[in-house]
Each structure stands twice: as structure tokens, then as C-alpha cells.
PDB file as gemmi writes it, atoms N, CA and C in Angstrom:
CRYST1    1.000    1.000    1.000  90.00  90.00  90.00 P 1                      
ATOM      1  N   MET A   1     213.910 165.114  23.112  1.00  0.00           N  
ATOM      2  CA  MET A   1     213.777 166.547  22.998  1.00  0.00           C  
ATOM      3  C   MET A   1     213.438 166.893  21.558  1.00  0.00           C  
ATOM      4  N   VAL A   2     212.439 167.729  21.373  1.00  0.00           N  
ATOM      5  CA  VAL A   2     212.010 168.140  20.049  1.00  0.00           C  
ATOM      6  C   VAL A   2     212.545 169.536  19.774  1.00  0.00           C  
ATOM      7  N   VAL A   3     213.223 169.675  18.654  1.00  0.00           N  
ATOM      8  CA  VAL A   3     213.738 170.987  18.259  1.00  0.00           C  
ATOM      9  C   VAL A   3     212.768 171.592  17.268  1.00  0.00           C  
ATOM     10  N   GLN A   4     212.251 172.752  17.612  1.00  0.00           N  
ATOM     11  CA  GLN A   4     211.319 173.421  16.711  1.00  0.00           C  
ATOM     12  C   GLN A   4     212.080 174.400  15.832  1.00  0.00           C  
ATOM     13  N   ASP A   5     211.608 174.524  14.601  1.00  0.00           N  
ATOM     14  CA  ASP A   5     212.188 175.511  13.703  1.00  0.00           C  
ATOM     15  C   ASP A   5     211.837 176.908  14.202  1.00  0.00           C  
ATOM     16  N   GLU A   6     212.757 177.860  13.952  1.00  0.00           N  
ATOM     17  CA  GLU A   6     212.456 179.241  14.289  1.00  0.00           C  
ATOM     18  C   GLU A   6     211.327 179.730  13.396  1.00  0.00           C  
ATOM     19  N   PRO A   7     210.506 180.626  13.902  1.00  0.00           N  
ATOM     20  CA  PRO A   7     209.502 181.216  13.024  1.00  0.00           C  
ATOM     21  C   PRO A   7     210.194 181.853  11.829  1.00  0.00           C  
ATOM     22  N   ARG A   8     209.564 181.775  10.693  1.00  0.00           N  
ATOM     23  CA  ARG A   8     210.182 182.234   9.462  1.00  0.00           C  
ATOM     24  C   ARG A   8     210.564 183.710   9.512  1.00  0.00           C  
ATOM     25  N   ASN A   9     209.785 184.525  10.187  1.00  0.00           N  
ATOM     26  CA  ASN A   9     210.073 185.953  10.202  1.00  0.00           C  
ATOM     27  C   ASN A   9     211.063 186.340  11.303  1.00  0.00           C  
ATOM     28  N   TYR A  10     211.577 185.375  12.049  1.00  0.00           N  
ATOM     29  CA  TYR A  10     212.520 185.686  13.127  1.00  0.00           C  
ATOM     30  C   TYR A  10     213.749 186.410  12.594  1.00  0.00           C  
ATOM     31  N   SER A  11     214.353 185.890  11.539  1.00  0.00           N  
ATOM     32  CA  SER A  11     215.568 186.499  10.998  1.00  0.00           C  
ATOM     33  C   SER A  11     215.298 187.907  10.505  1.00  0.00           C  
ATOM     34  N   ARG A  12     214.172 188.107   9.849  1.00  0.00           N  
ATOM     35  CA  ARG A  12     213.840 189.436   9.341  1.00  0.00           C  
ATOM     36  C   ARG A  12     213.656 190.403  10.508  1.00  0.00           C  
ATOM     37  N   LEU A  13     212.952 189.969  11.540  1.00  0.00           N  
ATOM     38  CA  LEU A  13     212.728 190.805  12.713  1.00  0.00           C  
ATOM     39  C   LEU A  13     214.050 191.113  13.416  1.00  0.00           C  
ATOM     40  N   MET A  14     214.875 190.100  13.588  1.00  0.00           N  
ATOM     41  CA  MET A  14     216.161 190.304  14.245  1.00  0.00           C  
ATOM     42  C   MET A  14     217.057 191.211  13.411  1.00  0.00           C  
ATOM     43  N   PHE A  15     217.035 191.063  12.098  1.00  0.00           N  
ATOM     44  CA  PHE A  15     217.824 191.917  11.226  1.00  0.00           C  
ATOM     45  C   PHE A  15     217.420 193.382  11.413  1.00  0.00           C  
ATOM     46  N   GLU A  16     216.129 193.641  11.500  1.00  0.00           N  
ATOM     47  CA  GLU A  16     215.651 195.015  11.713  1.00  0.00           C  
ATOM     48  C   GLU A  16     216.099 195.548  13.072  1.00  0.00           C  
ATOM     49  N   LYS A  17     216.025 194.712  14.094  1.00  0.00           N  
ATOM     50  CA  LYS A  17     216.488 195.130  15.423  1.00  0.00           C  
ATOM     51  C   LYS A  17     217.980 195.426  15.411  1.00  0.00           C  
ATOM     52  N   LEU A  18     218.740 194.619  14.695  1.00  0.00           N  
ATOM     53  CA  LEU A  18     220.181 194.842  14.604  1.00  0.00           C  
ATOM     54  C   LEU A  18     220.487 196.144  13.866  1.00  0.00           C  
ATOM     55  N   LYS A  19     219.712 196.447  12.831  1.00  0.00           N  
ATOM     56  CA  LYS A  19     219.903 197.706  12.115  1.00  0.00           C  
ATOM     57  C   LYS A  19     219.639 198.900  13.031  1.00  0.00           C  
ATOM     58  N   ILE A  20     218.612 198.812  13.847  1.00  0.00           N  
ATOM     59  CA  ILE A  20     218.285 199.891  14.784  1.00  0.00           C  
ATOM     60  C   ILE A  20     219.409 200.047  15.809  1.00  0.00           C  
ATOM     61  N   LEU A  21     219.896 198.932  16.339  1.00  0.00           N  
ATOM     62  CA  LEU A  21     221.016 198.969  17.277  1.00  0.00           C  
ATOM     63  C   LEU A  21     222.241 199.594  16.620  1.00  0.00           C  
ATOM     64  N   LEU A  22     222.520 199.190  15.392  1.00  0.00           N  
ATOM     65  CA  LEU A  22     223.665 199.713  14.663  1.00  0.00           C  
ATOM     66  C   LEU A  22     223.561 201.228  14.487  1.00  0.00           C  
ATOM     67  N   ASP A  23     222.388 201.700  14.150  1.00  0.00           N  
ATOM     68  CA  ASP A  23     222.185 203.149  14.010  1.00  0.00           C  
ATOM     69  C   ASP A  23     222.461 203.878  15.323  1.00  0.00           C  
ATOM     70  N   ARG A  24     222.008 203.307  16.437  1.00  0.00           N  
ATOM     71  CA  ARG A  24     222.240 203.932  17.747  1.00  0.00           C  
ATOM     72  C   ARG A  24     223.724 203.959  18.088  1.00  0.00           C  
ATOM     73  N   LEU A  25     224.403 202.850  17.837  1.00  0.00           N  
ATOM     74  CA  LEU A  25     225.834 202.779  18.141  1.00  0.00           C  
ATOM     75  C   LEU A  25     226.626 203.781  17.302  1.00  0.00           C  
ATOM     76  N   LYS A  26     226.320 203.848  16.011  1.00  0.00           N  
ATOM     77  CA  LYS A  26     227.030 204.780  15.131  1.00  0.00           C  
ATOM     78  C   LYS A  26     226.754 206.223  15.524  1.00  0.00           C  
ATOM     79  N   ALA A  27     225.530 206.524  15.902  1.00  0.00           N  
ATOM     80  CA  ALA A  27     225.193 207.887  16.319  1.00  0.00           C  
ATOM     81  C   ALA A  27     225.958 208.267  17.575  1.00  0.00           C  
ATOM     82  N   HIS A  28     226.049 207.344  18.518  1.00  0.00           N  
ATOM     83  CA  HIS A  28     226.776 207.630  19.764  1.00  0.00           C  
ATOM     84  C   HIS A  28     228.260 207.835  19.469  1.00  0.00           C  
ATOM     85  N   GLN A  29     228.819 206.989  18.622  1.00  0.00           N  
ATOM     86  CA  GLN A  29     230.227 207.126  18.269  1.00  0.00           C  
ATOM     87  C   GLN A  29     230.466 208.466  17.569  1.00  0.00           C  
ATOM     88  N   ARG A  30     229.588 208.836  16.682  1.00  0.00           N  
ATOM     89  CA  ARG A  30     229.711 210.107  15.960  1.00  0.00           C  
ATOM     90  C   ARG A  30     229.641 211.281  16.938  1.00  0.00           C  
ATOM     91  N   ASP A  31     228.714 211.218  17.891  1.00  0.00           N  
ATOM     92  CA  ASP A  31     228.597 212.281  18.891  1.00  0.00           C  
ATOM     93  C   ASP A  31     229.891 212.433  19.693  1.00  0.00           C  
ATOM     94  N   LEU A  32     230.487 211.308  20.061  1.00  0.00           N  
ATOM     95  CA  LEU A  32     231.749 211.367  20.803  1.00  0.00           C  
ATOM     96  C   LEU A  32     232.850 212.001  19.967  1.00  0.00           C  
ATOM     97  N   ILE A  33     232.939 211.625  18.713  1.00  0.00           N  
ATOM     98  CA  ILE A  33     233.980 212.158  17.829  1.00  0.00           C  
ATOM     99  C   ILE A  33     233.779 213.655  17.610  1.00  0.00           C  
ATOM    100  N   LEU A  34     232.545 214.068  17.395  1.00  0.00           N  
ATOM    101  CA  LEU A  34     232.279 215.495  17.198  1.00  0.00           C  
ATOM    102  C   LEU A  34     232.583 216.290  18.461  1.00  0.00           C  
ATOM    103  N   ALA A  35     232.280 215.723  19.616  1.00  0.00           N  
ATOM    104  CA  ALA A  35     232.591 216.393  20.876  1.00  0.00           C  
ATOM    105  C   ALA A  35     234.101 216.521  21.057  1.00  0.00           C  
ATOM    106  N   MET A  36     234.853 215.498  20.662  1.00  0.00           N  
ATOM    107  CA  MET A  36     236.314 215.566  20.766  1.00  0.00           C  
ATOM    108  C   MET A  36     236.864 216.648  19.840  1.00  0.00           C  
ATOM    109  N   ALA A  37     236.249 216.804  18.680  1.00  0.00           N  
ATOM    110  CA  ALA A  37     236.727 217.787  17.704  1.00  0.00           C  
ATOM    111  C   ALA A  37     236.532 219.220  18.190  1.00  0.00           C  
ATOM    112  N   GLU A  38     235.606 219.426  19.091  1.00  0.00           N  
ATOM    113  CA  GLU A  38     235.313 220.766  19.607  1.00  0.00           C  
ATOM    114  C   GLU A  38     236.424 221.308  20.508  1.00  0.00           C  
ATOM    115  N   HIS A  39     237.260 220.451  21.026  1.00  0.00           N  
ATOM    116  CA  HIS A  39     238.278 220.865  21.995  1.00  0.00           C  
ATOM    117  C   HIS A  39     239.670 220.786  21.379  1.00  0.00           C  
ATOM    118  N   ASP A  40     240.496 221.736  21.759  1.00  0.00           N  
ATOM    119  CA  ASP A  40     241.896 221.700  21.332  1.00  0.00           C  
ATOM    120  C   ASP A  40     242.632 220.638  22.141  1.00  0.00           C  
ATOM    121  N   GLY A  41     243.675 220.129  21.594  1.00  0.00           N  
ATOM    122  CA  GLY A  41     244.476 219.141  22.309  1.00  0.00           C  
ATOM    123  C   GLY A  41     243.941 217.730  22.133  1.00  0.00           C  
ATOM    124  N   MET A  42     244.610 216.835  22.798  1.00  0.00           N  
ATOM    125  CA  MET A  42     244.229 215.427  22.705  1.00  0.00           C  
ATOM    126  C   MET A  42     243.008 215.135  23.566  1.00  0.00           C  
ATOM    127  N   PRO A  43     242.114 214.314  23.052  1.00  0.00           N  
ATOM    128  CA  PRO A  43     240.957 213.904  23.862  1.00  0.00           C  
ATOM    129  C   PRO A  43     241.409 213.000  25.010  1.00  0.00           C  
ATOM    130  N   ALA A  44     240.551 212.876  25.991  1.00  0.00           N  
ATOM    131  CA  ALA A  44     240.839 211.990  27.123  1.00  0.00           C  
ATOM    132  C   ALA A  44     240.982 210.548  26.639  1.00  0.00           C  
ATOM    133  N   ASN A  45     241.871 209.828  27.285  1.00  0.00           N  
ATOM    134  CA  ASN A  45     242.073 208.420  26.918  1.00  0.00           C  
ATOM    135  C   ASN A  45     240.781 207.619  27.057  1.00  0.00           C  
ATOM    136  N   SER A  46     239.985 207.951  28.055  1.00  0.00           N  
ATOM    137  CA  SER A  46     238.735 207.208  28.243  1.00  0.00           C  
ATOM    138  C   SER A  46     237.788 207.415  27.061  1.00  0.00           C  
ATOM    139  N   THR A  47     237.768 208.619  26.513  1.00  0.00           N  
ATOM    140  CA  THR A  47     236.910 208.890  25.357  1.00  0.00           C  
ATOM    141  C   THR A  47     237.443 208.169  24.121  1.00  0.00           C  
ATOM    142  N   LEU A  48     238.756 208.185  23.956  1.00  0.00           N  
ATOM    143  CA  LEU A  48     239.352 207.447  22.837  1.00  0.00           C  
ATOM    144  C   LEU A  48     239.035 205.958  22.939  1.00  0.00           C  
ATOM    145  N   ARG A  49     239.092 205.421  24.153  1.00  0.00           N  
ATOM    146  CA  ARG A  49     238.766 204.008  24.360  1.00  0.00           C  
ATOM    147  C   ARG A  49     237.308 203.728  24.012  1.00  0.00           C  
ATOM    148  N   GLN A  50     236.424 204.642  24.405  1.00  0.00           N  
ATOM    149  CA  GLN A  50     235.004 204.452  24.092  1.00  0.00           C  
ATOM    150  C   GLN A  50     234.787 204.399  22.587  1.00  0.00           C  
ATOM    151  N   VAL A  51     235.439 205.293  21.856  1.00  0.00           N  
ATOM    152  CA  VAL A  51     235.288 205.311  20.401  1.00  0.00           C  
ATOM    153  C   VAL A  51     235.822 204.008  19.806  1.00  0.00           C  
ATOM    154  N   ALA A  52     236.967 203.555  20.289  1.00  0.00           N  
ATOM    155  CA  ALA A  52     237.553 202.310  19.782  1.00  0.00           C  
ATOM    156  C   ALA A  52     236.678 201.108  20.119  1.00  0.00           C  
ATOM    157  N   GLU A  53     236.148 201.071  21.335  1.00  0.00           N  
ATOM    158  CA  GLU A  53     235.272 199.966  21.727  1.00  0.00           C  
ATOM    159  C   GLU A  53     233.989 199.968  20.902  1.00  0.00           C  
ATOM    160  N   LEU A  54     233.453 201.151  20.661  1.00  0.00           N  
ATOM    161  CA  LEU A  54     232.258 201.237  19.816  1.00  0.00           C  
ATOM    162  C   LEU A  54     232.551 200.721  18.409  1.00  0.00           C  
ATOM    163  N   GLU A  55     233.733 201.025  17.896  1.00  0.00           N  
ATOM    164  CA  GLU A  55     234.107 200.541  16.558  1.00  0.00           C  
ATOM    165  C   GLU A  55     234.098 199.015  16.521  1.00  0.00           C  
ATOM    166  N   ASN A  56     234.603 198.391  17.573  1.00  0.00           N  
ATOM    167  CA  ASN A  56     234.596 196.925  17.646  1.00  0.00           C  
ATOM    168  C   ASN A  56     233.174 196.380  17.729  1.00  0.00           C  
ATOM    169  N   VAL A  57     232.344 197.016  18.528  1.00  0.00           N  
ATOM    170  CA  VAL A  57     230.958 196.559  18.672  1.00  0.00           C  
ATOM    171  C   VAL A  57     230.204 196.756  17.362  1.00  0.00           C  
ATOM    172  N   ILE A  58     230.431 197.878  16.699  1.00  0.00           N  
ATOM    173  CA  ILE A  58     229.782 198.141  15.410  1.00  0.00           C  
ATOM    174  C   ILE A  58     230.155 197.054  14.414  1.00  0.00           C  
ATOM    175  N   ALA A  59     231.433 196.699  14.352  1.00  0.00           N  
ATOM    176  CA  ALA A  59     231.873 195.645  13.433  1.00  0.00           C  
ATOM    177  C   ALA A  59     231.202 194.308  13.775  1.00  0.00           C  
ATOM    178  N   ALA A  60     231.082 194.006  15.052  1.00  0.00           N  
ATOM    179  CA  ALA A  60     230.449 192.750  15.459  1.00  0.00           C  
ATOM    180  C   ALA A  60     228.964 192.738  15.094  1.00  0.00           C  
ATOM    181  N   VAL A  61     228.276 193.840  15.335  1.00  0.00           N  
ATOM    182  CA  VAL A  61     226.847 193.915  15.005  1.00  0.00           C  
ATOM    183  C   VAL A  61     226.656 193.811  13.493  1.00  0.00           C  
ATOM    184  N   GLU A  62     227.525 194.466  12.722  1.00  0.00           N  
ATOM    185  CA  GLU A  62     227.438 194.361  11.261  1.00  0.00           C  
ATOM    186  C   GLU A  62     227.618 192.918  10.802  1.00  0.00           C  
ATOM    187  N   ALA A  63     228.539 192.202  11.443  1.00  0.00           N  
ATOM    188  CA  ALA A  63     228.763 190.796  11.081  1.00  0.00           C  
ATOM    189  C   ALA A  63     227.535 189.946  11.388  1.00  0.00           C  
ATOM    190  N   VAL A  64     226.949 190.147  12.557  1.00  0.00           N  
ATOM    191  CA  VAL A  64     225.753 189.374  12.921  1.00  0.00           C  
ATOM    192  C   VAL A  64     224.586 189.743  12.007  1.00  0.00           C  
ATOM    193  N   ALA A  65     224.445 191.027  11.682  1.00  0.00           N  
ATOM    194  CA  ALA A  65     223.378 191.455  10.772  1.00  0.00           C  
ATOM    195  C   ALA A  65     223.557 190.802   9.400  1.00  0.00           C  
ATOM    196  N   GLY A  66     224.791 190.712   8.954  1.00  0.00           N  
ATOM    197  CA  GLY A  66     225.066 190.036   7.684  1.00  0.00           C  
ATOM    198  C   GLY A  66     224.689 188.561   7.733  1.00  0.00           C  
ATOM    199  N   GLU A  67     224.972 187.918   8.853  1.00  0.00           N  
ATOM    200  CA  GLU A  67     224.592 186.509   9.018  1.00  0.00           C  
ATOM    201  C   GLU A  67     223.075 186.348   9.009  1.00  0.00           C  
ATOM    202  N   GLU A  68     222.375 187.260   9.674  1.00  0.00           N  
ATOM    203  CA  GLU A  68     220.912 187.190   9.697  1.00  0.00           C  
ATOM    204  C   GLU A  68     220.329 187.428   8.313  1.00  0.00           C  
ATOM    205  N   ALA A  69     220.907 188.367   7.567  1.00  0.00           N  
ATOM    206  CA  ALA A  69     220.439 188.630   6.205  1.00  0.00           C  
ATOM    207  C   ALA A  69     220.671 187.397   5.327  1.00  0.00           C  
ATOM    208  N   HIS A  70     221.821 186.768   5.501  1.00  0.00           N  
ATOM    209  CA  HIS A  70     222.124 185.554   4.738  1.00  0.00           C  
ATOM    210  C   HIS A  70     221.140 184.435   5.095  1.00  0.00           C  
ATOM    211  N   ARG A  71     220.856 184.288   6.373  1.00  0.00           N  
ATOM    212  CA  ARG A  71     219.903 183.276   6.822  1.00  0.00           C  
ATOM    213  C   ARG A  71     218.517 183.528   6.220  1.00  0.00           C  
ATOM    214  N   GLU A  72     218.125 184.791   6.176  1.00  0.00           N  
ATOM    215  CA  GLU A  72     216.816 185.145   5.605  1.00  0.00           C  
ATOM    216  C   GLU A  72     216.773 184.821   4.113  1.00  0.00           C  
ATOM    217  N   ARG A  73     217.848 185.115   3.398  1.00  0.00           N  
ATOM    218  CA  ARG A  73     217.884 184.810   1.949  1.00  0.00           C  
ATOM    219  C   ARG A  73     217.810 183.305   1.713  1.00  0.00           C  
ATOM    220  N   LYS A  74     218.471 182.535   2.574  1.00  0.00           N  
ATOM    221  CA  LYS A  74     218.443 181.076   2.413  1.00  0.00           C  
ATOM    222  C   LYS A  74     217.062 180.504   2.665  1.00  0.00           C  
ATOM    223  N   SER A  75     216.289 181.141   3.540  1.00  0.00           N  
ATOM    224  CA  SER A  75     214.979 180.595   3.890  1.00  0.00           C  
ATOM    225  C   SER A  75     213.900 180.981   2.884  1.00  0.00           C  
ATOM    226  N   ASP A  76     214.203 181.920   1.995  1.00  0.00           N  
ATOM    227  CA  ASP A  76     213.207 182.329   0.976  1.00  0.00           C  
ATOM    228  C   ASP A  76     213.102 181.330  -0.140  1.00  0.00           C  
TER     229      ASP A  76                                                      
END                                                                             
């Protein structure tokens, strides 16, 4: 089996895609938080869970984006 190297621009392309995903996730989380702020009382547990889950996903995407950026710097 022959292992081929990834194309050199793969990491850069993936890093850009991850940044776009991160922007979408943060925007959705922000929209949920702003919607919760509009109402008196405690937000629904399901909405709180969504915000918390988004926070975890955002952290994971940031970690992968950091790895891709590091990989790109190493290949230069």
C-alpha cells in the first residue's frame, strides 16, 4: 500500500473551512443567548443544553483549527 502525502494546501483549505464553521456555530450560539435574554425567567432546559453543547463543539473546532494551523506552519 502506498501512502500519498496530502496536498500542501489541504491544511490551509481545511483551516479556512473550520473558521467558517466556527463563525456559524458562534453566531447560532449568540442568537440563542440573545433570544433567552428577551424573556423574563429561566430559559428552557433544552435551550440551555443547546448553548452548552455548542460551547463544547466550539471548543473542539477551535482545537482542530489550531492543529491545522500548526500543521500548516510546519509544512512551510
